[in-house]
C-alpha positions in Angstrom: -52.9 32.5 25.9 -54.3 29.0 25.5 -52.6 28.7 22.0 -49.2 29.6 23.5 -49.6 26.9 26.2 -50.5 24.3 23.6 -47.6 25.3 21.4 -45.3 25.3 24.3 -46.4 21.8 25.4 -46.1 20.5 21.9 -42.5 21.8 21.6 -41.6 20.4 25.0 -43.0 16.9 24.1 -41.1 17.0 20.7 -37.9 17.9 22.5 -38.3 14.9 24.8 -39.0 12.6 21.9 -35.8 13.9 20.2 -33.7 13.2 23.3 -34.2 9.5 23.3 -31.3 7.2 23.5 -29.7 6.5 20.1 -29.3 3.0 18.8 -26.1 1.6 20.5 -23.1 1.7 18.2 -20.5 0.1 20.4 -17.5 -1.8 19.1 -18.0 -4.9 17.1 -17.9 -7.9 19.5 -15.7 -9.8 17.1 -13.0 -7.0 17.3 -13.0 -6.9 21.1 -10.5 -9.7 21.7 -8.0 -7.9 19.3 -8.2 -4.6 21.2 -4.9 -3.5 22.8 -1.2 -3.3 22.3 0.7 -6.2 20.7 4.4 -6.8 20.1 5.7 -9.4 17.6 7.8 -12.2 19.0 8.0 -13.6 15.4 7.5 -11.9 12.0 8.4 -14.6 9.5 8.2 -13.8 5.8 8.4 -16.8 3.4 8.5 -16.6 -0.4 5.3 -17.8 -2.1 7.5 -19.3 -4.8 10.0 -21.2 -2.6 9.6 -22.0 1.1 13.4 -22.2 1.2 13.5 -18.4 1.1 12.4 -17.2 4.5 13.4 -14.5 7.1 12.2 -13.6 10.5 12.5 -9.9 10.9 12.4 -10.1 14.7 15.3 -12.5 14.9 17.2 -10.1 12.6 16.7 -7.3 15.2 13.5 -5.8 13.9 10.4 -4.8 15.9 6.8 -4.8 15.1 4.2 -3.2 17.3 0.4 -3.2 16.7 -2.2 -1.1 18.5 -5.9 -1.9 17.9 -8.6 0.5 19.2 -12.2 -0.5 20.2 -13.4 1.4 17.1 -11.4 -1.1 14.9 -8.8 1.5 14.0 -5.2 0.2 14.1 -1.7 1.5 13.9 1.2 -0.8 13.0 4.9 0.1 13.3 7.6 -2.0 11.7 11.3 -1.1 12.5 13.8 -3.1 10.5 17.4 -2.4 9.4 17.2 1.0 11.0 14.2 2.1 9.1 10.6 2.6 10.4 7.4 2.1 8.5 4.0 3.1 9.9 0.7 1.8 8.7 -2.7 3.1 9.7 -6.1 1.6 8.9 -9.1 -0.3 10.2 -9.7 -4.0 10.9 -12.7 -6.1 10.2 -13.1 -9.6 11.6 -15.0 -12.8 10.8 -15.1 -16.0 12.8 -11.9 -17.2 11.1 -10.2 -14.2 9.4 -9.1 -10.6 10.1 -8.8 -8.1 7.3 -6.3 -5.2 7.7 -7.8 -2.4 5.6 -4.8 -0.1 5.3 -5.5 3.5 4.6 -2.0 5.0 5.1 0.6 5.1 3.5 -1.3 3.5 0.6 -4.7 1.8 0.4 -4.6 -2.0 0.5 -6.5 -4.8 2.1 -4.8 -7.9 3.5 -6.6 -10.9 4.9 -5.1 -13.2 7.5 -6.3 -16.3 9.3 -6.0 -15.8 13.0 -5.8 -17.9 16.2 -5.7 -16.9 19.8 -3.6 -18.8 22.3 -5.1 -17.9 25.6 -5.6 -14.1 26.1 -2.0 -13.1 25.5 -0.9 -14.6 22.1 -2.3 -13.8 18.7 -1.1 -15.7 15.6 -1.8 -14.3 12.1 -1.1 -16.1 8.8 -1.7 -14.5 5.4 -0.5 -13.2 2.1 1.5 -10.0 1.8 4.4 -8.6 -0.2 8.0 -8.0 0.9 11.3 -7.4 -1.0 12.9 -10.7 0.0 15.8 -10.4 -2.5 16.4 -6.7 -1.9 16.1 -5.8 -5.6 13.7 -3.0 -5.0 10.6 -5.0 -6.0 8.0 -6.4 -3.6 7.8 -10.2 -3.8 4.6 -12.2 -3.0 5.2 -13.7 0.4 3.4 -15.5 3.2 3.5 -13.7 6.5 3.4 -15.4 9.9 3.1 -13.2 13.0 3.2 -14.3 16.6 2.1 -11.3 18.7 2.2 -11.0 22.4 -0.2 -8.8 24.3 1.6 -6.0 26.1 
């Protein structure tokens, strides 16, 4: 009888030890300011070869929406010339840059410098690729986004 009580108390104490609070794994505090829904008011693509070749997809009737979750997951949707393109991935942030680590439709990492203007405007500047001359080949471009928090 005594052995059963000792075993029971031992199991009970082990179960209490196993139920302790885990180490907090909340969102990265650097990601927190990015969390939310954003809509582009400017999406300017400029050729890396010649700054004379530049287009603003928003001025041409396109839309770009970005949703960033507290986990760092993001979904970006570009609609341009009647076609939609969705991108899914995760972001990582340093004090001066944000990396979009795309997982869908293809894996690719793109790093941009960022700047907040108040709490409602996010500006991103970085390298990307876009078919500026519509020849079916992606051209190296500089991307400038101005995003407004929804």
